[in-house]
Backbone as CSV, one residue per row, in Angstrom:
resi,resn,N_x,N_y,N_z,CA_x,CA_y,CA_z,C_x,C_y,C_z
1,MET,4.121,51.080,-66.971,4.023,51.112,-68.436,4.426,49.765,-69.031
2,LYS,5.423,49.109,-68.417,5.864,47.811,-68.901,4.771,46.770,-68.727
3,ILE,4.077,46.802,-67.580,2.996,45.858,-67.324,1.886,46.036,-68.345
4,ARG,1.541,47.294,-68.627,0.493,47.559,-69.603,0.896,47.048,-70.982
5,GLY,2.150,47.229,-71.362,2.616,46.744,-72.652,2.538,45.231,-72.745
6,LEU,2.899,44.528,-71.672,2.806,43.075,-71.668,1.362,42.616,-71.747
7,SER,0.462,43.355,-71.104,-0.957,43.015,-71.171,-1.481,43.174,-72.581
8,TYR,-1.077,44.251,-73.260,-1.467,44.449,-74.662,-0.984,43.281,-75.512
9,LEU,0.264,42.851,-75.291,0.831,41.758,-76.071,0.041,40.475,-75.857
10,ALA,-0.340,40.203,-74.610,-1.132,39.009,-74.322,-2.484,39.060,-75.009
11,THR,-3.109,40.222,-74.991,-4.405,40.387,-75.644,-4.312,40.104,-77.128
12,LEU,-3.307,40.630,-77.779,-3.168,40.456,-79.221,-2.775,39.034,-79.585
13,THR,-2.017,38.367,-78.719,-1.728,36.954,-78.934,-3.026,36.168,-79.005
14,ILE,-3.926,36.458,-78.084,-5.215,35.782,-78.016,-6.029,36.017,-79.275
15,LEU,-6.096,37.254,-79.733,-6.882,37.579,-80.921,-6.328,36.893,-82.159
16,LEU,-5.020,36.845,-82.275,-4.408,36.199,-83.431,-4.644,34.693,-83.403
17,LEU,-4.565,34.086,-82.234,-4.821,32.657,-82.119,-6.268,32.320,-82.431
18,THR,-7.184,33.223,-82.097,-8.588,33.013,-82.430,-8.773,32.910,-83.931
19,ALA,-8.159,33.821,-84.683,-8.241,33.759,-86.144,-7.536,32.519,-86.675
20,PHE,-6.423,32.142,-86.051,-5.630,31.000,-86.497,-6.370,29.681,-86.336
21,SER,-7.341,29.602,-85.403,-8.053,28.350,-85.176,-8.781,27.869,-86.417
22,ALA,-9.347,28.790,-87.196,-10.023,28.412,-88.444,-9.025,27.862,-89.450
23,ILE,-7.827,28.419,-89.485,-6.791,27.947,-90.402,-6.319,26.552,-90.006
24,ALA,-6.123,26.325,-88.711,-5.670,25.017,-88.237,-6.695,23.944,-88.560
25,GLU,-7.975,24.254,-88.375,-9.043,23.300,-88.674,-9.121,23.008,-90.156
26,GLU,-9.054,24.033,-90.986,-9.156,23.862,-92.429,-7.958,23.117,-92.984
27,GLY,-6.779,23.322,-92.382,-5.558,22.759,-92.940,-5.204,21.375,-92.450
28,LYS,-6.051,20.758,-91.634,-5.657,19.491,-91.028,-5.563,18.338,-92.006
29,ASN,-6.242,18.459,-93.154,-6.188,17.395,-94.154,-5.200,17.685,-95.274
30,ASP,-4.402,18.725,-95.132,-3.427,19.081,-96.146,-2.209,18.166,-96.046
31,SER,-1.104,18.623,-96.635,0.063,17.755,-96.777,0.902,17.637,-95.514
32,SER,0.474,18.234,-94.407,1.218,18.145,-93.167,1.406,16.687,-92.737
33,ARG,2.640,16.272,-92.550,2.930,14.881,-92.204,2.649,14.599,-90.742
34,TRP,3.023,15.524,-89.873,2.918,15.294,-88.438,1.721,15.995,-87.803
35,GLY,1.011,16.803,-88.556,-0.171,17.468,-88.019,0.105,18.811,-87.382
36,PHE,1.346,19.313,-87.470,1.701,20.586,-86.859,1.697,21.719,-87.883
37,ASN,1.318,22.909,-87.421,1.474,24.142,-88.193,2.213,25.152,-87.331
38,LEU,3.258,25.757,-87.879,4.048,26.745,-87.156,4.224,27.964,-88.042
39,GLY,4.115,29.157,-87.463,4.252,30.347,-88.294,4.291,31.624,-87.489
40,ILE,4.088,32.738,-88.191,4.068,34.055,-87.562,2.953,34.874,-88.199
41,GLY,2.334,35.722,-87.404,1.232,36.527,-87.920,1.105,37.838,-87.175
42,GLY,0.219,38.682,-87.669,-0.038,39.969,-87.036,-1.528,40.214,-86.935
43,THR,-1.933,41.072,-86.008,-3.349,41.354,-85.810,-3.568,42.787,-85.353
44,VAL,-4.753,43.303,-85.643,-5.194,44.598,-85.140,-6.652,44.446,-84.747
45,SER,-7.069,45.082,-83.659,-8.424,44.881,-83.156,-8.957,46.134,-82.480
46,THR,-10.286,46.147,-82.306,-10.940,47.205,-81.546,-11.485,46.614,-80.248
47,SER,-11.810,47.476,-79.295,-12.405,47.052,-78.031,-13.755,47.728,-77.861
48,GLU,-14.682,47.024,-77.223,-15.992,47.616,-76.964,-15.996,48.544,-75.757
49,TYR,-14.982,48.454,-74.904,-14.967,49.227,-73.667,-14.622,50.699,-73.912
50,LYS,-15.236,51.567,-73.143,-15.020,53.008,-73.274,-13.561,53.374,-73.034
51,GLY,-13.005,54.160,-73.941,-11.675,54.714,-73.744,-10.525,53.766,-73.968
52,VAL,-10.788,52.550,-74.484,-9.711,51.591,-74.731,-9.302,51.674,-76.192
53,GLU,-8.026,51.870,-76.452,-7.533,52.127,-77.800,-7.400,50.870,-78.643
54,ARG,-7.154,51.060,-79.931,-6.922,49.965,-80.872,-5.534,49.379,-80.643
55,LEU,-5.417,48.062,-80.865,-4.172,47.354,-80.606,-3.661,46.665,-81.862
56,GLY,-2.331,46.429,-81.937,-1.756,45.722,-83.078,-0.349,45.226,-82.779
57,THR,0.008,44.017,-83.303,1.342,43.465,-83.088,1.568,42.253,-83.989
58,ALA,2.793,41.675,-83.958,3.136,40.441,-84.674,3.554,39.377,-83.660
59,LEU,3.122,38.108,-83.895,3.323,37.064,-82.903,3.485,35.689,-83.555
60,PRO,4.102,34.706,-82.848,4.222,33.344,-83.378,2.904,32.575,-83.261
61,LEU,2.760,31.508,-84.089,1.549,30.695,-84.120,1.912,29.218,-84.059
62,LEU,1.041,28.410,-83.423,1.246,26.970,-83.353,-0.096,26.263,-83.327
63,GLY,-0.245,25.232,-84.169,-1.454,24.422,-84.178,-1.106,22.953,-84.342
64,TYR,-2.023,22.082,-83.896,-1.793,20.645,-84.008,-3.115,19.921,-84.221
65,GLU,-3.134,18.969,-85.141,-4.293,18.113,-85.375,-3.838,16.663,-85.355
66,GLY,-4.243,15.914,-84.314,-3.867,14.516,-84.188,-5.077,13.602,-84.181
67,GLU,-4.816,12.312,-84.071,-5.903,11.333,-84.071,-6.760,11.444,-82.820
68,TYR,-6.134,11.781,-81.689,-6.861,11.844,-80.424,-6.881,13.237,-79.800
69,LEU,-5.887,14.050,-80.105,-5.750,15.366,-79.493,-5.687,16.445,-80.560
70,TYR,-6.007,17.686,-80.169,-5.887,18.811,-81.095,-5.598,20.093,-80.324
71,LEU,-4.996,21.035,-81.029,-4.782,22.393,-80.536,-5.141,23.332,-81.672
72,ARG,-6.207,24.116,-81.487,-6.682,25.034,-82.516,-6.780,26.430,-81.917
73,GLY,-5.743,27.192,-82.074,-5.778,28.546,-81.550,-5.890,28.561,-80.040
74,LEU,-7.037,29.050,-79.531,-7.251,29.166,-78.092,-7.753,27.885,-77.457
75,SER,-8.121,26.893,-78.275,-8.785,25.698,-77.771,-7.943,24.450,-77.989
76,GLY,-7.994,23.570,-77.009,-7.374,22.267,-77.127,-8.310,21.232,-76.543
77,GLY,-8.212,19.988,-77.027,-9.141,19.006,-76.511,-8.827,17.590,-76.909
78,VAL,-9.758,16.717,-76.531,-9.662,15.284,-76.792,-10.872,14.872,-77.622
79,HIS,-10.636,14.087,-78.670,-11.726,13.573,-79.490,-12.397,12.399,-78.773
80,LEU,-13.664,12.551,-78.383,-14.423,11.436,-77.831,-14.919,10.515,-78.941
81,PHE,-15.280,11.139,-80.055,-15.744,10.390,-81.225,-15.412,11.203,-82.460
82,LYS,-14.954,10.492,-83.494,-14.567,11.207,-84.706,-14.629,10.275,-85.905
83,ASN,-15.366,10.710,-86.935,-15.337,10.009,-88.205,-15.354,11.032,-89.334
84,GLU,-15.706,10.610,-90.509,-15.647,11.505,-91.663,-16.578,12.706,-91.529
85,TYR,-17.704,12.503,-90.839,-18.721,13.552,-90.781,-18.891,14.177,-89.395
86,HIS,-18.736,13.380,-88.357,-19.050,13.843,-87.006,-17.801,13.903,-86.129
87,GLU,-17.822,14.855,-85.220,-16.719,14.997,-84.266,-17.281,15.508,-82.947
88,VAL,-17.033,14.764,-81.870,-17.454,15.166,-80.526,-16.205,15.267,-79.661
89,ASN,-16.012,16.418,-79.025,-14.788,16.677,-78.273,-15.084,17.169,-76.863
90,VAL,-14.211,16.803,-75.944,-14.127,17.497,-74.658,-13.068,18.562,-74.829
91,GLN,-13.423,19.796,-74.539,-12.569,20.920,-74.930,-12.316,21.876,-73.769
92,LEU,-11.097,22.391,-73.713,-10.734,23.449,-72.775,-10.245,24.637,-73.586
93,SER,-10.859,25.793,-73.361,-10.528,26.984,-74.150,-10.139,28.133,-73.241
94,TYR,-9.147,28.884,-73.667,-8.797,30.115,-72.959,-9.798,31.192,-73.343
95,LEU,-10.387,31.852,-72.352,-11.352,32.921,-72.583,-10.626,34.257,-72.496
96,PRO,-10.479,34.971,-73.599,-9.683,36.201,-73.601,-10.391,37.425,-73.040
97,GLN,-11.700,37.362,-72.838,-12.447,38.542,-72.412,-11.905,39.093,-71.096
98,HIS,-11.599,40.370,-71.062,-11.112,40.997,-69.839,-11.194,42.515,-69.977
99,PHE,-11.042,43.184,-68.853,-10.993,44.648,-68.841,-10.056,45.086,-67.726
100,TYR,-9.073,45.914,-68.084,-8.179,46.504,-67.099,-8.466,47.998,-67.039
101,ALA,-8.840,48.463,-65.867,-9.244,49.860,-65.710,-8.156,50.829,-66.159
102,SER,-6.909,50.475,-65.950,-5.804,51.372,-66.305,-5.651,51.547,-67.812
103,TRP,-6.242,50.658,-68.608,-6.147,50.767,-70.062,-7.018,51.882,-70.614
104,SER,-8.074,52.240,-69.892,-9.061,53.182,-70.419,-8.625,54.623,-70.204
105,ASP,-8.961,55.470,-71.191,-8.710,56.902,-71.072,-9.880,57.629,-70.422
106,ASN,-10.960,56.901,-70.123,-12.143,57.493,-69.504,-11.961,57.548,-67.989
107,SER,-12.155,58.709,-67.398,-11.891,58.887,-65.967,-12.786,58.007,-65.102
108,GLY,-14.045,57.839,-65.508,-14.940,56.984,-64.746,-14.551,55.519,-64.838
109,MET,-14.178,55.080,-66.029,-13.792,53.683,-66.236,-12.540,53.319,-65.444
110,LYS,-11.657,54.278,-65.239,-10.431,54.028,-64.490,-10.701,53.661,-63.034
111,LYS,-11.900,53.979,-62.535,-12.234,53.716,-61.135,-12.986,52.407,-60.942
112,LEU,-13.193,51.659,-62.016,-13.869,50.372,-61.919,-12.895,49.267,-61.526
113,ASP,-13.437,48.152,-61.089,-12.612,46.975,-60.808,-12.175,46.326,-62.117
114,ASP,-11.022,45.678,-62.098,-10.577,44.924,-63.266,-11.445,43.682,-63.452
115,ARG,-11.605,43.263,-64.704,-12.270,42.008,-65.042,-11.229,41.115,-65.707
116,TYR,-11.141,39.856,-65.275,-10.038,39.001,-65.702,-10.461,37.911,-66.690
117,ALA,-9.499,37.458,-67.463,-9.704,36.336,-68.372,-9.860,35.048,-67.569
118,SER,-10.332,33.994,-68.245,-10.521,32.720,-67.563,-10.344,31.579,-68.558
119,ALA,-10.759,30.387,-68.171,-10.754,29.214,-69.047,-12.140,28.593,-69.018
120,MET,-12.611,28.157,-70.185,-13.940,27.570,-70.309,-13.803,26.097,-70.677
121,ALA,-14.497,25.231,-69.947,-14.476,23.794,-70.210,-15.846,23.346,-70.689
122,GLY,-15.867,22.485,-71.710,-17.160,22.060,-72.200,-17.091,21.020,-73.293
123,ILE,-18.214,20.895,-74.008,-18.378,19.929,-75.086,-18.478,20.657,-76.420
124,ASN,-17.776,20.128,-77.413,-17.798,20.699,-78.758,-18.242,19.632,-79.751
125,TYR,-19.123,20.030,-80.673,-19.602,19.110,-81.709,-19.437,19.754,-83.075
126,ARG,-18.992,18.952,-84.055,-18.850,19.425,-85.434,-19.475,18.419,-86.394
127,LEU,-20.187,18.952,-87.375,-20.762,18.154,-88.448,-20.216,18.664,-89.766
128,ARG,-19.523,17.797,-90.503,-18.945,18.174,-91.794,-19.692,17.470,-92.919
129,THR,-20.211,18.244,-93.851,-20.884,17.692,-95.021,-20.446,18.478,-96.252
130,GLU,-20.950,18.087,-97.409,-20.652,18.825,-98.630,-21.277,20.217,-98.612
131,LEU,-22.248,20.415,-97.730,-22.930,21.704,-97.627,-22.259,22.648,-96.638
132,GLY,-21.193,22.197,-95.980,-20.482,23.062,-95.051,-20.224,22.394,-93.712
133,VAL,-19.805,23.200,-92.766,-19.446,22.716,-91.428,-20.302,23.422,-90.384
134,LEU,-21.025,22.629,-89.595,-21.778,23.145,-88.458,-20.997,22.840,-87.186
135,ALA,-20.888,23.818,-86.300,-20.162,23.624,-85.048,-20.967,24.203,-83.896
136,ALA,-20.925,23.528,-82.758,-21.622,24.013,-81.566,-20.786,23.689,-80.337
137,THR,-20.721,24.637,-79.417,-19.953,24.460,-78.188,-20.759,24.972,-77.002
138,LEU,-20.794,24.194,-75.941,-21.401,24.615,-74.679,-20.333,24.492,-73.608
139,SER,-20.063,25.578,-72.896,-18.962,25.565,-71.933,-19.292,26.399,-70.708
140,THR,-18.580,26.112,-69.633,-18.756,26.837,-68.380,-17.398,27.253,-67.833
141,ASP,-17.391,28.278,-67.017,-16.152,28.804,-66.452,-15.467,27.742,-65.594
142,ALA,-14.260,27.378,-65.956,-13.538,26.317,-65.254,-12.747,26.824,-64.055
143,LEU,-12.527,28.130,-63.962,-11.683,28.686,-62.903,-12.459,29.487,-61.870
144,GLY,-13.764,29.642,-62.062,-14.570,30.392,-61.106,-14.358,31.887,-61.160
145,VAL,-13.866,32.403,-62.278,-13.629,33.845,-62.414,-14.934,34.587,-62.662
146,ASN,-15.642,34.207,-63.719,-16.913,34.868,-64.031,-18.123,34.022,-63.663
147,LYS,-17.905,32.728,-63.380,-18.966,31.787,-62.992,-20.079,31.720,-64.033
148,GLY,-19.716,31.961,-65.284,-20.707,32.038,-66.343,-20.755,30.812,-67.235
149,VAL,-21.746,30.830,-68.119,-21.945,29.790,-69.124,-22.009,30.455,-70.489
150,MET,-21.412,29.801,-71.480,-21.382,30.341,-72.838,-21.749,29.242,-73.824
151,ALA,-22.513,29.616,-74.847,-22.830,28.699,-75.939,-22.499,29.387,-77.253
152,ASP,-21.989,28.619,-78.201,-21.615,29.169,-79.501,-22.038,28.201,-80.596
153,ALA,-22.659,28.727,-81.641,-23.043,27.916,-82.796,-22.628,28.655,-84.056
154,SER,-22.056,27.925,-85.020,-21.578,28.581,-86.239,-21.738,27.671,-87.449
155,TYR,-21.743,28.302,-88.606,-21.790,27.587,-89.883,-20.698,28.149,-90.780
156,SER,-19.887,27.257,-91.350,-18.818,27.650,-92.272,-18.984,26.896,-93.586
157,TYR,-18.605,27.558,-94.659,-18.645,26.901,-95.964,-17.313,27.131,-96.670
158,PRO,-16.353,26.217,-96.473,-15.055,26.369,-97.137,-15.197,26.259,-98.653
159,ILE,-14.651,27.235,-99.349,-14.672,27.255,-100.812,-13.236,27.075,-101.289
160,ARG,-12.975,25.976,-101.968,-11.611,25.659,-102.386,-11.487,25.771,-103.897
161,PHE,-10.455,26.461,-104.339,-10.170,26.547,-105.770,-8.671,26.734,-105.952
162,ALA,-8.107,25.897,-106.861,-6.660,25.903,-107.109,-5.916,25.761,-105.780
163,ASN,-5.050,26.716,-105.474,-4.258,26.637,-104.248,-4.802,27.537,-103.145
164,MET,-6.082,27.905,-103.231,-6.665,28.826,-102.257,-7.901,28.227,-101.586
165,SER,-8.156,28.680,-100.356,-9.373,28.335,-99.628,-9.976,29.613,-99.062
166,LEU,-11.257,29.811,-99.308,-11.996,30.939,-98.755,-13.022,30.371,-97.784
167,ILE,-13.001,30.855,-96.534,-13.851,30.272,-95.494,-14.752,31.345,-94.884
168,PRO,-15.962,31.540,-95.405,-16.919,32.430,-94.749,-17.590,31.704,-93.583
169,THR,-17.770,32.408,-92.482,-18.381,31.832,-91.282,-19.401,32.800,-90.713
170,ALA,-20.542,32.269,-90.294,-21.553,33.057,-89.591,-21.920,32.305,-88.322
171,GLY,-22.073,33.033,-87.224,-22.371,32.361,-85.969,-23.046,33.272,-84.973
172,VAL,-23.378,32.696,-83.836,-23.987,33.468,-82.752,-23.439,32.943,-81.430
173,GLN,-23.191,33.857,-80.517,-22.666,33.518,-79.197,-23.678,33.944,-78.139
174,TRP,-24.002,33.028,-77.241,-24.902,33.326,-76.124,-24.103,33.329,-74.836
175,THR,-24.287,34.367,-74.035,-23.625,34.460,-72.732,-24.679,34.669,-71.657
176,ASP,-24.518,33.999,-70.520,-25.562,34.039,-69.497,-25.429,35.257,-68.587
177,VAL,-26.315,35.339,-67.600,-26.374,36.487,-66.692,-25.062,36.672,-65.939
178,ASN,-24.505,35.591,-65.402,-23.272,35.699,-64.618,-22.111,36.217,-65.457
179,TYR,-21.991,35.690,-66.664,-20.924,36.133,-67.566,-21.053,37.622,-67.850
180,ASN,-22.230,38.054,-68.266,-22.431,39.460,-68.637,-22.304,40.395,-67.446
181,ASP,-22.773,39.937,-66.277,-22.683,40.793,-65.097,-21.225,41.013,-64.698
182,TYR,-20.402,39.971,-64.849,-18.996,40.112,-64.480,-18.257,41.052,-65.427
183,TYR,-18.459,40.895,-66.737,-17.685,41.669,-67.709,-18.309,43.014,-68.080
184,TYR,-19.617,43.172,-67.863,-20.272,44.408,-68.299,-21.146,45.063,-67.232
185,GLY,-21.350,44.403,-66.113,-22.154,44.988,-65.054,-21.375,46.021,-64.243
186,VAL,-22.097,46.958,-63.649,-21.502,47.972,-62.773,-22.185,47.858,-61.419
187,SER,-21.435,47.478,-60.398,-22.005,47.311,-59.065,-22.339,48.668,-58.450
188,LYS,-23.099,48.638,-57.373,-23.476,49.888,-56.706,-22.245,50.614,-56.158
189,SER,-21.297,49.852,-55.622,-20.087,50.493,-55.091,-19.251,51.093,-56.216
190,GLU,-19.177,50.408,-57.366,-18.463,50.953,-58.519,-19.160,52.198,-59.048
191,ALA,-20.481,52.181,-59.054,-21.242,53.339,-59.530,-20.961,54.564,-58.669
192,ARG,-20.898,54.365,-57.353,-20.609,55.493,-56.459,-19.198,56.030,-56.687
193,ALA,-18.247,55.150,-56.918,-16.856,55.572,-57.082,-16.583,56.199,-58.441
194,SER,-17.263,55.714,-59.483,-16.931,56.119,-60.852,-17.850,57.172,-61.451
195,GLY,-19.066,57.269,-60.930,-20.045,58.164,-61.542,-20.835,57.510,-62.660
196,LEU,-20.481,56.268,-63.026,-21.257,55.524,-64.012,-22.527,54.977,-63.370
197,SER,-23.518,54.691,-64.173,-24.785,54.176,-63.666,-24.647,52.722,-63.223
198,HIS,-25.362,52.374,-62.157,-25.437,50.976,-61.737,-26.114,50.170,-62.840
199,TYR,-25.565,48.983,-63.148,-26.123,48.204,-64.252,-25.966,46.713,-63.998
200,SER,-27.063,45.970,-64.188,-27.066,44.512,-64.038,-27.692,43.891,-65.282
201,PRO,-26.888,43.416,-66.214,-27.415,42.879,-67.472,-28.007,41.480,-67.319
202,GLU,-28.850,41.118,-68.279,-29.364,39.761,-68.399,-28.497,39.011,-69.419
203,SER,-28.936,37.841,-69.835,-28.211,37.083,-70.855,-28.305,37.792,-72.200
204,ALA,-27.409,37.454,-73.129,-27.358,38.171,-74.409,-26.956,37.245,-75.545
205,LEU,-27.455,37.571,-76.745,-27.062,36.912,-77.985,-26.248,37.887,-78.821
206,SER,-25.066,37.465,-79.260,-24.184,38.324,-80.055,-23.778,37.598,-81.335
207,PRO,-24.404,37.917,-82.464,-24.027,37.278,-83.729,-22.683,37.786,-84.238
208,TYR,-22.036,37.004,-85.087,-20.759,37.414,-85.657,-20.602,36.850,-87.063
209,ALA,-19.708,37.457,-87.814,-19.376,37.002,-89.166,-17.866,37.069,-89.331
210,GLU,-17.315,36.094,-90.044,-15.864,36.030,-90.238,-15.562,35.548,-91.651
211,LEU,-14.504,36.068,-92.226,-14.073,35.644,-93.553,-12.568,35.416,-93.520
212,THR,-12.154,34.214,-93.903,-10.743,33.838,-93.875,-10.297,33.367,-95.253
213,LEU,-9.164,33.851,-95.701,-8.577,33.434,-96.973,-7.228,32.792,-96.703
214,ARG,-7.049,31.582,-97.233,-5.767,30.893,-97.104,-5.232,30.597,-98.499
215,VAL,-3.956,30.892,-98.722,-3.324,30.694,-100.028,-2.106,29.789,-99.858
216,GLY,-2.066,28.687,-100.601,-0.911,27.803,-100.576,0.211,28.365,-101.429
217,LEU,1.353,28.603,-100.831,2.499,29.171,-101.545,3.414,28.081,-102.088
218,THR,3.625,27.043,-101.285,4.381,25.857,-101.702,3.678,24.651,-101.087
219,GLU,4.307,23.490,-101.177,3.720,22.291,-100.575,3.583,22.433,-99.068
220,SER,4.477,23.189,-98.444,4.475,23.321,-96.984,4.092,24.709,-96.488
221,TRP,4.355,25.745,-97.278,4.105,27.114,-96.846,2.741,27.613,-97.327
222,SER,2.078,28.380,-96.475,0.821,29.021,-96.850,0.723,30.375,-96.160
223,ALA,-0.141,31.231,-96.693,-0.402,32.546,-96.105,-1.894,32.662,-95.845
224,PHE,-2.265,33.469,-94.849,-3.679,33.655,-94.559,-3.966,35.094,-94.137
225,VAL,-5.219,35.493,-94.347,-5.722,36.765,-93.849,-7.153,36.530,-93.398
226,SER,-7.549,37.155,-92.285,-8.862,36.902,-91.708,-9.440,38.182,-91.118
227,GLY,-10.732,38.382,-91.313,-11.433,39.512,-90.720,-12.672,39.030,-89.991
228,LYS,-12.948,39.587,-88.824,-14.103,39.172,-88.021,-14.819,40.387,-87.464
229,SER,-16.148,40.326,-87.468,-16.978,41.369,-86.876,-18.009,40.710,-85.974
230,GLN,-18.079,41.160,-84.725,-19.076,40.647,-83.785,-20.013,41.777,-83.396
231,PHE,-21.310,41.500,-83.492,-22.333,42.492,-83.185,-22.883,42.187,-81.794
232,LEU,-22.547,43.029,-80.843,-22.829,42.750,-79.442,-24.317,42.868,-79.132
233,GLY,-24.811,41.960,-78.273,-26.208,41.966,-77.869,-26.567,43.217,-77.082
234,GLN,-27.857,43.538,-77.059,-28.313,44.779,-76.434,-28.015,44.823,-74.942
235,GLU,-28.087,43.674,-74.263,-27.783,43.653,-72.832,-26.330,44.045,-72.573
236,ILE,-25.467,43.852,-73.577,-24.069,44.264,-73.469,-23.899,45.726,-73.853
237,THR,-24.484,46.120,-74.975,-24.300,47.499,-75.459,-24.993,48.521,-74.567
238,ASP,-25.980,48.098,-73.780,-26.646,49.017,-72.846,-25.786,49.320,-71.623
239,SER,-24.702,48.578,-71.443,-23.830,48.796,-70.293,-23.136,50.152,-70.383
240,PRO,-23.044,50.875,-69.272,-22.308,52.149,-69.276,-20.806,51.969,-69.483
241,MET,-20.324,50.734,-69.450,-18.917,50.462,-69.721,-18.620,50.399,-71.215
242,VAL,-19.650,50.266,-72.033,-19.492,49.975,-73.458,-19.821,51.192,-74.308
243,GLU,-18.987,51.456,-75.328,-19.240,52.585,-76.220,-19.393,52.178,-77.683
244,ARG,-19.243,50.887,-77.979,-19.385,50.416,-79.359,-20.376,49.260,-79.416
245,ASN,-21.098,49.171,-80.526,-22.060,48.090,-80.715,-21.427,46.833,-81.298
246,ASN,-20.178,46.945,-81.741,-19.533,45.795,-82.358,-18.033,45.809,-82.083
247,LYS,-17.415,44.658,-82.369,-15.973,44.487,-82.230,-15.418,43.985,-83.555
248,TYR,-14.290,44.546,-83.979,-13.663,44.151,-85.236,-12.235,43.674,-84.982
249,SER,-11.805,42.711,-85.788,-10.400,42.300,-85.746,-9.963,41.867,-87.143
250,MET,-8.698,42.132,-87.461,-8.080,41.717,-88.723,-6.764,41.026,-88.395
251,SER,-6.537,39.876,-89.030,-5.316,39.118,-88.776,-4.743,38.588,-90.082
252,GLY,-3.453,38.303,-90.084,-2.810,37.718,-91.252,-1.477,37.122,-90.863
253,GLY,-0.959,36.217,-91.699,0.328,35.627,-91.370,0.750,34.545,-92.341
254,PHE,1.845,33.867,-91.990,2.419,32.791,-92.792,2.551,31.541,-91.925
255,LEU,2.286,30.366,-92.523,2.324,29.104,-91.797,3.177,28.074,-92.532
256,TYR,3.834,27.235,-91.750,4.598,26.114,-92.300,4.034,24.824,-91.717
257,ALA,3.619,23.903,-92.579,3.060,22.620,-92.146,4.135,21.545,-92.162
258,PHE,4.218,20.776,-91.081,5.207,19.690,-91.029,4.694,18.530,-90.172
């Protein structure tokens, strides 16, 4: 039971840091002298896997924006090129996707193999204009866990008024055959043991939408709240491991810039 509780805590840390990455990026030009943001936040999320319950907790946050290095939630990297409009980075990101059979209340799912998190290494590009921010990332599994490739493209339009920033984001995530087969496929041996159907997915496109609100409380303190919805591709939702067509998460917290 203790191991399961620690796993839940790790999962929620990841989800909260994912939401925090938008805040760290948006706040890098604020009054922070050293480029650091430190705070605390909470999150609640759903899972696409059958029989896995909703999670929620409160956790610490840390972000950094420097001339050569950055830390934004789950991702950290080195700026290869950076000016007012363009940014090209070499990036290493923690991939939170995982499945632990013991978490599920479904008897068949309990007999499947665990799927583990990994790290993705790749190239990230950002274009900032008055019309918004375009971002694209291409990455591959750095640890050989899923042996997959992932691409992500998004558009954000920060809306600033008085002491508040509203950041709507729309994007799409592409995952290849290896990635989907590892996290959503059911092997023949697993099918025999669990009673679930054998399944081998192809690549998939999963669009998502996110809305983040940041409010400046003082020169150094700010608060944020963020909601995200991801609509899973058909190759994922057709998996016998999956019972939901989408994933939702809500996060909020307080940050101190220094």
